[in-house]
C-alpha positions in Angstrom: 193.2 -66.5 296.4 193.4 -69.5 298.8 196.4 -71.7 299.6 195.8 -75.2 298.2 198.9 -77.4 298.3 202.6 -77.5 299.2 204.7 -79.8 297.1 207.9 -81.5 298.2 210.0 -82.9 295.3 211.6 -86.2 296.4 214.3 -88.5 295.1 213.1 -91.8 296.5 209.4 -91.6 296.0 208.4 -95.0 297.4 210.4 -94.5 300.6 209.0 -90.9 301.1 205.5 -92.1 300.3 205.7 -94.7 303.0 207.2 -92.2 305.5 204.6 -89.5 305.0 201.8 -92.0 305.0 202.9 -93.2 308.4 203.5 -89.6 309.6 200.0 -88.5 308.6 198.4 -91.8 309.5 196.7 -91.7 306.1 197.0 -92.9 302.5 197.4 -90.5 299.7 194.1 -89.1 298.4 195.0 -89.1 294.7 194.1 -92.1 292.4 196.1 -91.0 289.3 199.9 -90.8 288.7 200.4 -92.8 292.0 203.9 -93.8 291.0 205.1 -90.2 290.9 202.6 -88.1 292.8 201.0 -88.4 296.2 198.6 -85.8 297.6 197.6 -85.9 301.3 194.6 -84.0 302.7 195.9 -82.4 305.9 193.6 -80.1 307.8 192.1 -78.0 305.1 195.1 -77.9 302.7 197.1 -80.5 300.9 200.7 -81.7 301.2 202.0 -83.5 298.1 205.1 -85.5 297.1 206.3 -85.4 293.6 209.0 -87.7 292.3 212.0 -86.0 290.8 212.4 -87.3 287.2 214.8 -90.2 287.2 217.4 -88.5 284.9 217.7 -85.6 287.3 217.4 -87.8 290.5 220.4 -89.8 289.4 222.6 -86.7 289.7 221.3 -85.7 293.2 222.8 -86.6 296.5 220.4 -86.7 299.4 220.8 -88.2 302.9 218.9 -88.4 306.1 221.3 -85.8 307.6 219.2 -82.7 308.5 219.5 -80.0 305.9 219.7 -76.9 308.0 220.2 -74.7 305.0 217.0 -75.7 303.2 215.0 -72.7 302.1 211.6 -74.2 303.2 210.2 -75.8 306.3 206.7 -77.2 306.7 204.9 -76.8 310.0 202.1 -79.2 310.9 199.8 -78.3 313.8 198.4 -80.9 316.3 196.1 -80.7 319.3 198.4 -82.6 321.7 202.1 -82.1 321.3 203.2 -84.6 323.9 201.1 -87.3 322.4 202.3 -86.5 318.9 206.0 -86.5 320.0 205.5 -90.0 321.5 203.9 -91.2 318.3 206.6 -89.7 316.1 209.4 -91.2 318.2 207.6 -94.6 318.2 207.9 -94.5 314.4 211.7 -94.0 314.9 211.6 -90.6 313.2 214.6 -88.5 314.3 213.6 -85.4 316.2 215.6 -82.2 316.9 215.6 -80.3 320.2 216.0 -76.6 319.6 217.1 -74.4 322.5 214.7 -71.6 321.3 211.7 -74.0 321.2 209.5 -74.7 324.2 209.1 -78.6 324.1 205.5 -78.2 325.3 204.7 -76.2 322.2 206.7 -77.7 319.3 209.5 -79.9 318.1 211.2 -80.6 314.8 211.8 -83.8 313.0 213.7 -85.0 309.9 212.4 -87.1 307.0 214.4 -89.7 305.2 215.8 -87.2 302.7 216.9 -84.7 305.3 214.0 -82.3 305.1 213.3 -80.7 308.5 209.7 -80.2 309.5 208.0 -78.9 312.6 205.1 -80.2 314.6 203.5 -77.5 316.7 200.7 -77.4 319.2 200.4 -73.6 318.6 201.6 -71.4 315.8 203.3 -68.5 317.5 201.4 -65.8 315.7 198.1 -67.5 316.6 198.7 -67.1 320.4 
């Protein structure tokens, strides 16, 4: 078995598509269902956005406030953490400083729906 894709269900699909396109510096790879589905090729695996159906989305409350109690967090690895931090901050993406993180190794950021993700130069268990 091989890992293929992580999917993030989103309320505001157009906004989240724009956000992750800018974050990854790439357009979605898929050419079908582009109004509800976006799949990005990111380093040997895929990361996808899926629109929550409108009847369900109407009932959901989301905000850009970081959801610290979310059961999942995505970690994206980069070669140069300092350069990536500057780029992310230039995009006006909120970042979070964690006392347990070494800023030269990783930082966390928040997407428009409050999902926290990490950008890391090294994954701890790969050291």
